[in-house]
A tleap script that builds the chain and sets N, CA, C and O, in Angstrom:
source leaprc.protein.ff14SB
mol = sequence {
  NMET LEU GLU ALA LYS GLU MET ALA LEU ILE
  ALA ALA ARG ALA LEU ASP ALA LYS LYS GLY
  LYS ASP ILE ARG VAL LEU GLU ILE ASP LYS
  ILE THR THR LEU ALA ASP TYR PHE VAL ILE
  CYS THR GLY ALA SER ASN THR GLN ILE ASN
  ALA LEU CYS ASP GLU VAL GLU ARG GLU LEU
  SER ALA GLN GLY GLU GLU PRO LEU HIE ARG
  GLU GLY TYR ARG GLY GLY THR TRP VAL LEU
  LEU ASP TYR GLY CYS VAL ALA ILE HIE VAL
  PHE ASN ASN GLU ALA ARG GLN PHE TYR SER
  LEU GLU HIE LEU TRP ALA ASP GLY LYS ASP
  VAL ASP LEU SER GLY VAL LEU THR GLU CASP
}
set mol.1.N position { -24.376 50.262 11.863 }
set mol.1.CA position { -23.476 48.822 11.240 }
set mol.1.C position { -23.224 47.832 11.997 }
set mol.1.O position { -22.883 47.945 13.174 }
set mol.2.N position { -23.404 46.512 11.245 }
set mol.2.CA position { -22.883 45.204 11.808 }
set mol.2.C position { -21.685 44.832 11.717 }
set mol.2.O position { -21.249 45.198 10.625 }
set mol.3.N position { -20.911 44.278 12.322 }
set mol.3.CA position { -19.335 43.965 12.159 }
set mol.3.C position { -19.534 42.946 11.076 }
set mol.3.O position { -20.564 42.273 11.037 }
set mol.4.N position { -18.560 42.815 10.186 }
set mol.4.CA position { -18.781 41.474 9.105 }
set mol.4.C position { -18.872 40.181 9.745 }
set mol.4.O position { -19.350 39.306 9.024 }
set mol.5.N position { -18.579 39.877 10.770 }
set mol.5.CA position { -18.876 38.461 11.375 }
set mol.5.C position { -20.154 38.494 11.742 }
set mol.5.O position { -20.927 37.732 11.162 }
set mol.6.N position { -20.488 39.089 12.437 }
set mol.6.CA position { -21.768 38.956 12.951 }
set mol.6.C position { -23.158 39.071 11.929 }
set mol.6.O position { -24.292 38.653 12.159 }
set mol.7.N position { -22.717 39.684 10.902 }
set mol.7.CA position { -23.674 39.915 9.706 }
set mol.7.C position { -23.410 38.561 9.187 }
set mol.7.O position { -24.486 37.965 9.122 }
set mol.8.N position { -22.246 37.689 8.717 }
set mol.8.CA position { -22.029 36.602 8.418 }
set mol.8.C position { -22.666 35.358 9.321 }
set mol.8.O position { -23.047 34.334 8.754 }
set mol.9.N position { -22.746 35.492 10.568 }
set mol.9.CA position { -23.682 34.591 11.356 }
set mol.9.C position { -25.072 34.877 11.489 }
set mol.9.O position { -25.757 33.934 11.886 }
set mol.10.N position { -25.692 36.027 11.235 }
set mol.10.CA position { -26.974 36.114 10.916 }
set mol.10.C position { -27.270 35.512 9.802 }
set mol.10.O position { -27.995 34.517 9.774 }
set mol.11.N position { -26.773 36.017 8.822 }
set mol.11.CA position { -26.989 35.560 7.651 }
set mol.11.C position { -26.818 33.530 7.382 }
set mol.11.O position { -27.483 32.991 6.497 }
set mol.12.N position { -26.031 32.854 8.127 }
set mol.12.CA position { -25.990 31.534 8.472 }
set mol.12.C position { -27.063 30.993 9.258 }
set mol.12.O position { -27.602 29.955 8.875 }
set mol.13.N position { -27.492 31.642 10.449 }
set mol.13.CA position { -28.777 31.705 11.247 }
set mol.13.C position { -29.960 31.606 10.081 }
set mol.13.O position { -30.717 30.635 10.059 }
set mol.14.N position { -30.045 32.514 9.269 }
set mol.14.CA position { -31.027 32.646 8.729 }
set mol.14.C position { -31.158 31.434 7.707 }
set mol.14.O position { -32.223 30.818 7.717 }
set mol.15.N position { -30.294 31.099 6.949 }
set mol.15.CA position { -30.111 29.925 5.994 }
set mol.15.C position { -30.312 28.649 6.844 }
set mol.15.O position { -31.030 27.826 6.277 }
set mol.16.N position { -29.870 28.287 8.032 }
set mol.16.CA position { -30.198 27.334 8.959 }
set mol.16.C position { -31.998 27.411 9.062 }
set mol.16.O position { -32.774 26.462 8.961 }
set mol.17.N position { -32.247 28.507 9.237 }
set mol.17.CA position { -33.882 28.315 9.563 }
set mol.17.C position { -34.935 28.014 8.611 }
set mol.17.O position { -36.100 27.700 8.852 }
set mol.18.N position { -34.236 28.184 7.265 }
set mol.18.CA position { -34.971 27.749 6.165 }
set mol.18.C position { -34.562 26.489 5.782 }
set mol.18.O position { -35.144 25.975 4.827 }
set mol.19.N position { -33.730 25.928 6.304 }
set mol.19.CA position { -33.408 24.253 5.985 }
set mol.19.C position { -32.285 24.518 5.185 }
set mol.19.O position { -32.140 23.472 4.554 }
set mol.20.N position { -31.336 25.361 4.813 }
set mol.20.CA position { -30.341 25.229 4.090 }
set mol.20.C position { -29.291 24.073 4.379 }
set mol.20.O position { -28.939 24.091 5.559 }
set mol.21.N position { -28.766 23.192 3.714 }
set mol.21.CA position { -27.935 22.474 3.772 }
set mol.21.C position { -26.256 22.919 3.778 }
set mol.21.O position { -25.788 23.781 3.035 }
set mol.22.N position { -25.590 22.247 4.636 }
set mol.22.CA position { -24.279 22.152 4.441 }
set mol.22.C position { -23.750 23.603 4.161 }
set mol.22.O position { -23.119 23.984 3.175 }
set mol.23.N position { -24.197 24.402 5.378 }
set mol.23.CA position { -24.016 26.115 5.737 }
set mol.23.C position { -22.472 25.869 5.992 }
set mol.23.O position { -22.086 24.889 6.630 }
set mol.24.N position { -21.412 27.030 5.336 }
set mol.24.CA position { -20.138 26.895 5.905 }
set mol.24.C position { -20.076 28.558 5.799 }
set mol.24.O position { -20.773 29.259 5.066 }
set mol.25.N position { -19.040 28.996 6.743 }
set mol.25.CA position { -18.821 30.752 6.723 }
set mol.25.C position { -17.323 30.484 6.860 }
set mol.25.O position { -16.868 29.774 7.757 }
set mol.26.N position { -16.579 31.084 5.930 }
set mol.26.CA position { -15.188 31.523 5.502 }
set mol.26.C position { -14.873 32.292 5.894 }
set mol.26.O position { -15.629 33.249 5.725 }
set mol.27.N position { -13.739 32.553 6.615 }
set mol.27.CA position { -13.151 34.051 6.733 }
set mol.27.C position { -11.876 33.921 5.714 }
set mol.27.O position { -10.930 33.135 5.658 }
set mol.28.N position { -12.291 35.075 4.918 }
set mol.28.CA position { -11.320 35.542 3.722 }
set mol.28.C position { -10.361 36.537 4.042 }
set mol.28.O position { -9.196 36.441 3.655 }
set mol.29.N position { -10.844 37.643 4.835 }
set mol.29.CA position { -10.130 38.840 4.988 }
set mol.29.C position { -8.359 38.957 4.870 }
set mol.29.O position { -7.751 39.976 4.544 }
set mol.30.N position { -7.767 37.670 5.219 }
set mol.30.CA position { -6.604 37.700 5.410 }
set mol.30.C position { -5.767 37.352 3.819 }
set mol.30.O position { -4.546 37.391 3.668 }
set mol.31.N position { -6.676 37.051 2.858 }
set mol.31.CA position { -6.174 36.758 1.500 }
set mol.31.C position { -6.814 37.306 0.311 }
set mol.31.O position { -6.138 37.171 -0.709 }
set mol.32.N position { -7.900 37.871 0.175 }
set mol.32.CA position { -8.270 38.736 -0.481 }
set mol.32.C position { -8.983 40.138 -0.244 }
set mol.32.O position { -9.401 40.392 0.885 }
set mol.33.N position { -9.078 40.714 -0.895 }
set mol.33.CA position { -9.822 42.332 -0.717 }
set mol.33.C position { -11.520 42.098 -1.321 }
set mol.33.O position { -12.231 43.098 -1.222 }
set mol.34.N position { -12.090 40.978 -1.859 }
set mol.34.CA position { -13.270 40.776 -2.175 }
set mol.34.C position { -14.202 40.975 -1.068 }
set mol.34.O position { -15.244 41.605 -1.247 }
set mol.35.N position { -13.831 40.384 0.273 }
set mol.35.CA position { -14.956 40.052 1.095 }
set mol.35.C position { -13.993 39.916 2.596 }
set mol.35.O position { -12.769 39.861 2.719 }
set mol.36.N position { -14.709 39.897 3.285 }
set mol.36.CA position { -14.133 39.634 4.606 }
set mol.36.C position { -14.456 38.192 5.028 }
set mol.36.O position { -13.775 37.455 5.740 }
set mol.37.N position { -15.756 37.921 4.382 }
set mol.37.CA position { -16.515 36.304 5.039 }
set mol.37.C position { -17.304 36.282 3.734 }
set mol.37.O position { -17.944 37.157 3.150 }
set mol.38.N position { -16.975 34.605 3.381 }
set mol.38.CA position { -18.211 33.935 2.626 }
set mol.38.C position { -19.056 33.323 3.358 }
set mol.38.O position { -18.752 32.789 4.425 }
set mol.39.N position { -20.339 33.337 2.807 }
set mol.39.CA position { -21.016 31.994 3.627 }
set mol.39.C position { -21.829 31.558 2.427 }
set mol.39.O position { -22.300 32.291 1.557 }
set mol.40.N position { -21.933 29.981 2.546 }
set mol.40.CA position { -22.153 29.074 1.533 }
set mol.40.C position { -23.186 28.282 1.915 }
set mol.40.O position { -23.318 28.109 3.127 }
set mol.41.N position { -23.852 27.828 1.271 }
set mol.41.CA position { -25.202 27.110 1.414 }
set mol.41.C position { -25.435 26.700 0.438 }
set mol.41.O position { -25.237 27.354 -0.586 }
set mol.42.N position { -26.074 25.138 0.429 }
set mol.42.CA position { -26.975 24.311 -0.778 }
set mol.42.C position { -28.583 24.500 -0.582 }
set mol.42.O position { -29.125 24.244 0.493 }
set mol.43.N position { -29.185 24.900 -1.551 }
set mol.43.CA position { -30.524 24.442 -1.711 }
set mol.43.C position { -30.696 23.624 -2.244 }
set mol.43.O position { -29.783 23.036 -2.823 }
set mol.44.N position { -32.384 23.093 -2.291 }
set mol.44.CA position { -32.531 21.906 -2.631 }
set mol.44.C position { -33.181 21.725 -3.996 }
set mol.44.O position { -33.018 20.767 -4.751 }
set mol.45.N position { -34.263 23.244 -4.277 }
set mol.45.CA position { -34.419 23.756 -5.491 }
set mol.45.C position { -34.489 24.991 -5.549 }
set mol.45.O position { -34.136 25.732 -4.632 }
set mol.46.N position { -35.055 25.446 -6.875 }
set mol.46.CA position { -34.847 26.758 -7.344 }
set mol.46.C position { -35.834 27.882 -6.048 }
set mol.46.O position { -35.410 28.949 -5.603 }
set mol.47.N position { -37.011 27.312 -5.738 }
set mol.47.CA position { -38.069 27.892 -4.916 }
set mol.47.C position { -37.077 27.792 -3.528 }
set mol.47.O position { -36.788 28.900 -3.077 }
set mol.48.N position { -36.621 26.847 -2.928 }
set mol.48.CA position { -35.960 26.926 -1.546 }
set mol.48.C position { -34.744 27.714 -1.858 }
set mol.48.O position { -34.438 28.315 -0.828 }
set mol.49.N position { -33.721 28.042 -3.035 }
set mol.49.CA position { -32.800 29.069 -3.040 }
set mol.49.C position { -33.301 30.453 -2.793 }
set mol.49.O position { -32.821 31.304 -2.044 }
set mol.50.N position { -34.281 30.517 -3.507 }
set mol.50.CA position { -35.147 32.074 -3.452 }
set mol.50.C position { -35.618 32.018 -2.017 }
set mol.50.O position { -35.506 33.083 -1.410 }
set mol.51.N position { -36.069 31.102 -1.417 }
set mol.51.CA position { -36.597 31.481 0.188 }
set mol.51.C position { -35.315 31.619 0.970 }
set mol.51.O position { -35.225 32.459 1.866 }
set mol.52.N position { -34.303 30.797 0.645 }
set mol.52.CA position { -33.253 30.805 1.291 }
set mol.52.C position { -32.628 32.525 1.498 }
set mol.52.O position { -32.351 33.215 2.479 }
set mol.53.N position { -32.599 32.708 0.177 }
set mol.53.CA position { -31.941 34.240 -0.296 }
set mol.53.C position { -32.996 35.340 0.399 }
set mol.53.O position { -32.545 36.276 1.059 }
set mol.54.N position { -34.208 35.185 0.232 }
set mol.54.CA position { -35.354 36.068 0.992 }
set mol.54.C position { -34.959 36.350 2.762 }
set mol.54.O position { -34.930 37.456 3.302 }
set mol.55.N position { -34.755 35.359 3.255 }
set mol.55.CA position { -34.767 35.340 4.566 }
set mol.55.C position { -33.555 35.855 5.047 }
set mol.55.O position { -33.465 36.438 6.128 }
set mol.56.N position { -32.486 35.630 4.170 }
set mol.56.CA position { -31.209 36.312 4.493 }
set mol.56.C position { -31.427 37.631 4.588 }
set mol.56.O position { -31.192 38.331 5.573 }
set mol.57.N position { -31.970 38.035 3.351 }
set mol.57.CA position { -32.369 39.521 3.207 }
set mol.57.C position { -33.197 40.089 4.089 }
set mol.57.O position { -33.175 41.271 4.432 }
set mol.58.N position { -33.972 39.202 4.480 }
set mol.58.CA position { -35.139 40.104 5.671 }
set mol.58.C position { -34.399 40.216 7.047 }
set mol.58.O position { -34.384 41.211 7.772 }
set mol.59.N position { -33.809 39.055 7.263 }
set mol.59.CA position { -33.069 39.177 8.629 }
set mol.59.C position { -31.953 40.653 8.669 }
set mol.59.O position { -31.805 41.531 9.520 }
set mol.60.N position { -31.357 40.429 7.436 }
set mol.60.CA position { -30.286 41.547 7.381 }
set mol.60.C position { -30.618 43.099 7.508 }
set mol.60.O position { -30.076 44.049 8.073 }
set mol.61.N position { -31.743 42.926 6.738 }
set mol.61.CA position { -32.674 43.961 6.571 }
set mol.61.C position { -33.295 44.918 7.847 }
set mol.61.O position { -33.355 46.137 8.010 }
set mol.62.N position { -33.644 43.967 8.510 }
set mol.62.CA position { -34.051 43.865 9.980 }
set mol.62.C position { -32.865 44.583 10.943 }
set mol.62.O position { -33.193 45.148 11.987 }
set mol.63.N position { -31.692 44.524 10.577 }
set mol.63.CA position { -30.564 44.861 11.321 }
set mol.63.C position { -30.123 46.352 10.618 }
set mol.63.O position { -29.154 46.973 11.057 }
set mol.64.N position { -30.929 46.851 9.497 }
set mol.64.CA position { -30.187 47.862 8.724 }
set mol.64.C position { -29.362 47.792 7.520 }
set mol.64.O position { -28.990 48.697 6.773 }
set mol.65.N position { -29.125 46.386 7.481 }
set mol.65.CA position { -28.090 45.991 6.443 }
set mol.65.C position { -28.738 45.708 4.968 }
set mol.65.O position { -29.647 44.877 4.976 }
set mol.66.N position { -28.438 46.217 3.846 }
set mol.66.CA position { -29.343 45.894 2.337 }
set mol.66.C position { -28.093 45.261 1.467 }
set mol.66.O position { -26.956 45.615 1.779 }
set mol.67.N position { -28.200 44.738 0.856 }
set mol.67.CA position { -27.491 44.148 -0.091 }
set mol.67.C position { -26.921 45.286 -0.934 }
set mol.67.O position { -27.562 46.334 -1.008 }
set mol.68.N position { -25.728 45.145 -1.590 }
set mol.68.CA position { -24.829 45.947 -2.473 }
set mol.68.C position { -25.601 45.681 -3.602 }
set mol.68.O position { -25.951 46.623 -4.313 }
set mol.69.N position { -25.954 44.411 -3.901 }
set mol.69.CA position { -25.897 43.823 -5.380 }
set mol.69.C position { -26.631 42.330 -5.163 }
set mol.69.O position { -26.610 41.807 -4.049 }
set mol.70.N position { -27.109 41.854 -6.005 }
set mol.70.CA position { -28.018 40.616 -5.697 }
set mol.70.C position { -27.284 39.935 -7.377 }
set mol.70.O position { -26.813 40.704 -8.215 }
set mol.71.N position { -27.315 38.991 -7.498 }
set mol.71.CA position { -26.980 38.272 -8.936 }
set mol.71.C position { -27.381 36.739 -8.912 }
set mol.71.O position { -26.999 35.916 -8.081 }
set mol.72.N position { -28.281 36.502 -10.059 }
set mol.72.CA position { -28.710 35.087 -10.480 }
set mol.72.C position { -29.724 34.634 -9.847 }
set mol.72.O position { -29.883 33.431 -9.636 }
set mol.73.N position { -30.671 35.700 -9.403 }
set mol.73.CA position { -31.595 35.408 -8.527 }
set mol.73.C position { -32.828 34.463 -9.233 }
set mol.73.O position { -33.345 33.523 -8.629 }
set mol.74.N position { -33.238 34.901 -10.717 }
set mol.74.CA position { -33.964 34.243 -11.599 }
set mol.74.C position { -33.438 32.881 -11.694 }
set mol.74.O position { -34.142 31.893 -11.487 }
set mol.75.N position { -32.116 32.826 -12.028 }
set mol.75.CA position { -31.811 31.347 -12.491 }
set mol.75.C position { -31.856 30.445 -11.760 }
set mol.75.O position { -32.230 29.372 -12.233 }
set mol.76.N position { -31.548 30.508 -10.532 }
set mol.76.CA position { -31.845 29.231 -9.416 }
set mol.76.C position { -30.999 28.432 -9.289 }
set mol.76.O position { -31.274 27.500 -8.533 }
set mol.77.N position { -29.661 28.431 -9.934 }
set mol.77.CA position { -28.782 27.544 -9.427 }
set mol.77.C position { -27.632 28.267 -8.627 }
set mol.77.O position { -26.766 27.644 -8.012 }
set mol.78.N position { -27.684 29.266 -8.675 }
set mol.78.CA position { -26.292 30.212 -7.666 }
set mol.78.C position { -26.767 31.449 -7.733 }
set mol.78.O position { -26.831 32.189 -8.715 }
set mol.79.N position { -27.188 31.687 -6.333 }
set mol.79.CA position { -27.418 33.287 -6.102 }
set mol.79.C position { -26.515 34.055 -5.252 }
set mol.79.O position { -26.148 33.394 -4.281 }
set mol.80.N position { -26.089 35.108 -5.296 }
set mol.80.CA position { -25.014 35.738 -4.975 }
set mol.80.C position { -25.651 36.976 -4.157 }
set mol.80.O position { -26.345 37.801 -4.751 }
set mol.81.N position { -25.412 37.071 -2.883 }
set mol.81.CA position { -26.001 38.401 -2.261 }
set mol.81.C position { -24.861 39.081 -1.713 }
set mol.81.O position { -24.380 38.591 -0.691 }
set mol.82.N position { -24.372 40.044 -2.161 }
set mol.82.CA position { -23.063 41.008 -1.901 }
set mol.82.C position { -23.368 42.022 -0.949 }
set mol.82.O position { -24.252 42.873 -1.047 }
set mol.83.N position { -22.592 41.864 -0.063 }
set mol.83.CA position { -23.077 42.836 1.279 }
set mol.83.C position { -21.909 43.605 1.324 }
set mol.83.O position { -21.822 44.454 2.211 }
set mol.84.N position { -20.919 43.447 0.457 }
set mol.84.CA position { -19.635 44.226 0.600 }
set mol.84.C position { -18.581 43.495 1.292 }
set mol.84.O position { -17.519 43.149 0.775 }
set mol.85.N position { -18.964 43.270 2.570 }
set mol.85.CA position { -17.801 42.660 3.446 }
set mol.85.C position { -18.188 41.280 3.486 }
set mol.85.O position { -17.329 40.420 3.682 }
set mol.86.N position { -19.231 41.022 3.343 }
set mol.86.CA position { -19.943 39.423 3.323 }
set mol.86.C position { -20.538 39.040 2.297 }
set mol.86.O position { -21.637 39.591 2.231 }
set mol.87.N position { -20.337 38.325 1.415 }
set mol.87.CA position { -20.814 37.778 0.082 }
set mol.87.C position { -21.581 36.506 0.611 }
set mol.87.O position { -20.888 35.623 1.116 }
set mol.88.N position { -22.691 36.361 0.555 }
set mol.88.CA position { -23.594 35.035 0.589 }
set mol.88.C position { -23.652 34.368 -0.521 }
set mol.88.O position { -24.146 35.038 -1.428 }
set mol.89.N position { -23.218 32.874 -0.938 }
set mol.89.CA position { -23.471 32.009 -1.912 }
set mol.89.C position { -24.215 31.145 -1.354 }
set mol.89.O position { -23.988 30.554 -0.299 }
set mol.90.N position { -25.498 31.006 -2.329 }
set mol.90.CA position { -26.782 30.190 -2.180 }
set mol.90.C position { -26.523 29.286 -3.786 }
set mol.90.O position { -26.543 29.746 -4.927 }
set mol.91.N position { -26.332 28.138 -3.405 }
set mol.91.CA position { -25.992 27.193 -4.802 }
set mol.91.C position { -27.208 25.869 -4.655 }
set mol.91.O position { -27.699 25.565 -3.568 }
set mol.92.N position { -27.489 25.321 -5.695 }
set mol.92.CA position { -28.061 24.037 -5.616 }
set mol.92.C position { -26.790 23.124 -5.705 }
set mol.92.O position { -25.596 23.416 -5.777 }
set mol.93.N position { -27.400 22.004 -5.679 }
set mol.93.CA position { -25.879 20.973 -5.382 }
set mol.93.C position { -25.071 20.591 -6.435 }
set mol.93.O position { -23.936 20.159 -6.233 }
set mol.94.N position { -25.646 20.733 -7.780 }
set mol.94.CA position { -24.594 20.673 -8.772 }
set mol.94.C position { -23.907 21.623 -8.900 }
set mol.94.O position { -22.709 21.343 -8.850 }
set mol.95.N position { -24.192 22.919 -9.086 }
set mol.95.CA position { -23.534 24.214 -9.028 }
set mol.95.C position { -22.221 24.542 -8.005 }
set mol.95.O position { -21.123 25.069 -8.184 }
set mol.96.N position { -22.920 23.947 -6.835 }
set mol.96.CA position { -21.690 23.806 -5.416 }
set mol.96.C position { -20.660 22.917 -5.907 }
set mol.96.O position { -19.514 23.365 -5.953 }
set mol.97.N position { -20.871 21.779 -6.265 }
set mol.97.CA position { -19.792 21.153 -6.620 }
set mol.97.C position { -19.306 21.667 -7.941 }
set mol.97.O position { -18.130 21.402 -8.190 }
set mol.98.N position { -19.910 22.284 -8.751 }
set mol.98.CA position { -18.922 22.464 -9.956 }
set mol.98.C position { -18.014 23.640 -9.354 }
set mol.98.O position { -16.805 23.411 -9.375 }
set mol.99.N position { -18.337 24.596 -8.938 }
set mol.99.CA position { -17.795 25.674 -8.467 }
set mol.99.C position { -17.150 25.645 -7.547 }
set mol.99.O position { -16.262 26.496 -7.496 }
set mol.100.N position { -17.273 24.728 -6.463 }
set mol.100.CA position { -16.152 24.106 -5.548 }
set mol.100.C position { -15.283 25.452 -4.940 }
set mol.100.O position { -14.059 25.538 -5.033 }
set mol.101.N position { -16.250 26.596 -4.231 }
set mol.101.CA position { -15.610 27.682 -3.439 }
set mol.101.C position { -14.957 27.289 -2.511 }
set mol.101.O position { -13.882 27.870 -2.359 }
set mol.102.N position { -15.280 26.251 -1.588 }
set mol.102.CA position { -14.529 25.780 -0.538 }
set mol.102.C position { -13.212 25.199 -0.814 }
set mol.102.O position { -12.325 25.283 0.036 }
set mol.103.N position { -12.973 24.491 -2.178 }
set mol.103.CA position { -11.734 24.382 -2.577 }
set mol.103.C position { -10.815 25.455 -3.082 }
set mol.103.O position { -9.592 25.526 -2.955 }
set mol.104.N position { -11.688 26.317 -3.712 }
set mol.104.CA position { -10.936 27.452 -3.996 }
set mol.104.C position { -10.588 28.332 -3.425 }
set mol.104.O position { -9.831 29.190 -3.879 }
set mol.105.N position { -11.123 28.314 -2.157 }
set mol.105.CA position { -10.811 29.316 -1.219 }
set mol.105.C position { -10.450 28.655 0.016 }
set mol.105.O position { -10.787 29.109 1.109 }
set mol.106.N position { -9.732 27.527 -0.136 }
set mol.106.CA position { -8.909 26.636 0.941 }
set mol.106.C position { -8.069 27.469 1.963 }
set mol.106.O position { -8.120 27.336 3.185 }
set mol.107.N position { -7.549 28.055 1.501 }
set mol.107.CA position { -6.896 28.785 2.506 }
set mol.107.C position { -7.431 30.022 3.533 }
set mol.107.O position { -6.845 30.823 4.261 }
set mol.108.N position { -8.946 29.741 3.190 }
set mol.108.CA position { -9.813 30.801 4.182 }
set mol.108.C position { -9.665 29.754 5.248 }
set mol.108.O position { -9.108 28.657 5.213 }
set mol.109.N position { -10.462 30.529 6.433 }
set mol.109.CA position { -10.445 29.863 7.715 }
set mol.109.C position { -11.769 29.562 8.058 }
set mol.109.O position { -12.464 30.570 7.925 }
set mol.110.N position { -12.512 28.424 8.512 }
set mol.110.CA position { -13.613 27.930 8.813 }
set mol.110.C position { -13.701 28.625 10.137 }
set mol.110.O position { -12.869 28.620 11.045 }
set mol.111.N position { -15.351 29.473 10.052 }
set mol.111.CA position { -15.682 29.777 11.097 }
set mol.111.C position { -16.647 28.875 11.797 }
set mol.111.O position { -17.676 28.479 11.250 }
set mol.112.N position { -16.247 28.511 13.193 }
set mol.112.CA position { -16.835 27.615 13.658 }
set mol.112.C position { -18.712 28.069 14.125 }
set mol.112.O position { -19.213 29.048 14.678 }
set mol.113.N position { -19.262 26.816 13.568 }
set mol.113.CA position { -20.523 27.650 13.657 }
set mol.113.C position { -21.741 26.613 14.687 }
set mol.113.O position { -22.960 26.582 14.523 }
set mol.114.N position { -21.023 25.935 15.610 }
set mol.114.CA position { -21.313 25.297 16.494 }
set mol.114.C position { -22.323 26.504 17.730 }
set mol.114.O position { -21.794 27.442 18.325 }
set mol.115.N position { -23.463 26.208 17.811 }
set mol.115.CA position { -24.149 27.132 18.922 }
set mol.115.C position { -24.753 28.184 17.835 }
set mol.115.O position { -25.531 29.031 18.274 }
set mol.116.N position { -24.458 28.186 16.500 }
set mol.116.CA position { -25.146 29.145 15.703 }
set mol.116.C position { -26.167 28.550 14.661 }
set mol.116.O position { -27.066 29.260 14.210 }
set mol.117.N position { -26.005 27.169 14.270 }
set mol.117.CA position { -26.815 26.334 13.516 }
set mol.117.C position { -27.300 25.429 14.342 }
set mol.117.O position { -26.617 25.061 15.298 }
set mol.118.N position { -28.836 24.805 14.065 }
set mol.118.CA position { -29.549 23.889 14.777 }
set mol.118.C position { -29.109 22.481 14.387 }
set mol.118.O position { -28.819 22.261 13.211 }
set mol.119.N position { -29.044 21.553 15.267 }
set mol.119.CA position { -28.575 20.045 14.532 }
set mol.119.C position { -29.631 19.544 14.083 }
set mol.119.O position { -30.730 19.874 14.529 }
set mol.120.N position { -29.479 18.677 13.141 }
set mol.120.CA position { -30.563 17.939 12.460 }
set mol.120.C position { -30.727 16.760 13.050 }
set mol.120.O position { -31.585 15.979 12.638 }
savepdb mol mol.pdb
quit
């Protein structure tokens, strides 16, 4: 089994590989029991959101990790992949602005993704 941070970073790399935008990883273990990390990303379309989620699942599955729950896959505005200690949120732009998880979880700590994500 992977450590929570390692899972979050693998998810961030997978999202980056499929051109996800504004990828953030928040460490929230000190402020909630929901998860240790949130991974947040924006996709440009329903098709890209599905491709982003598929890539995350493929990469984590290759490491022996399967999601406990998947929500919103067909809706295409916000997909949640729940891995227990890591929750991956992939939004379209409007839903991300509306739900504003970064603001809601502002007490969480941003994880440095330099060296994890490619530069545009």
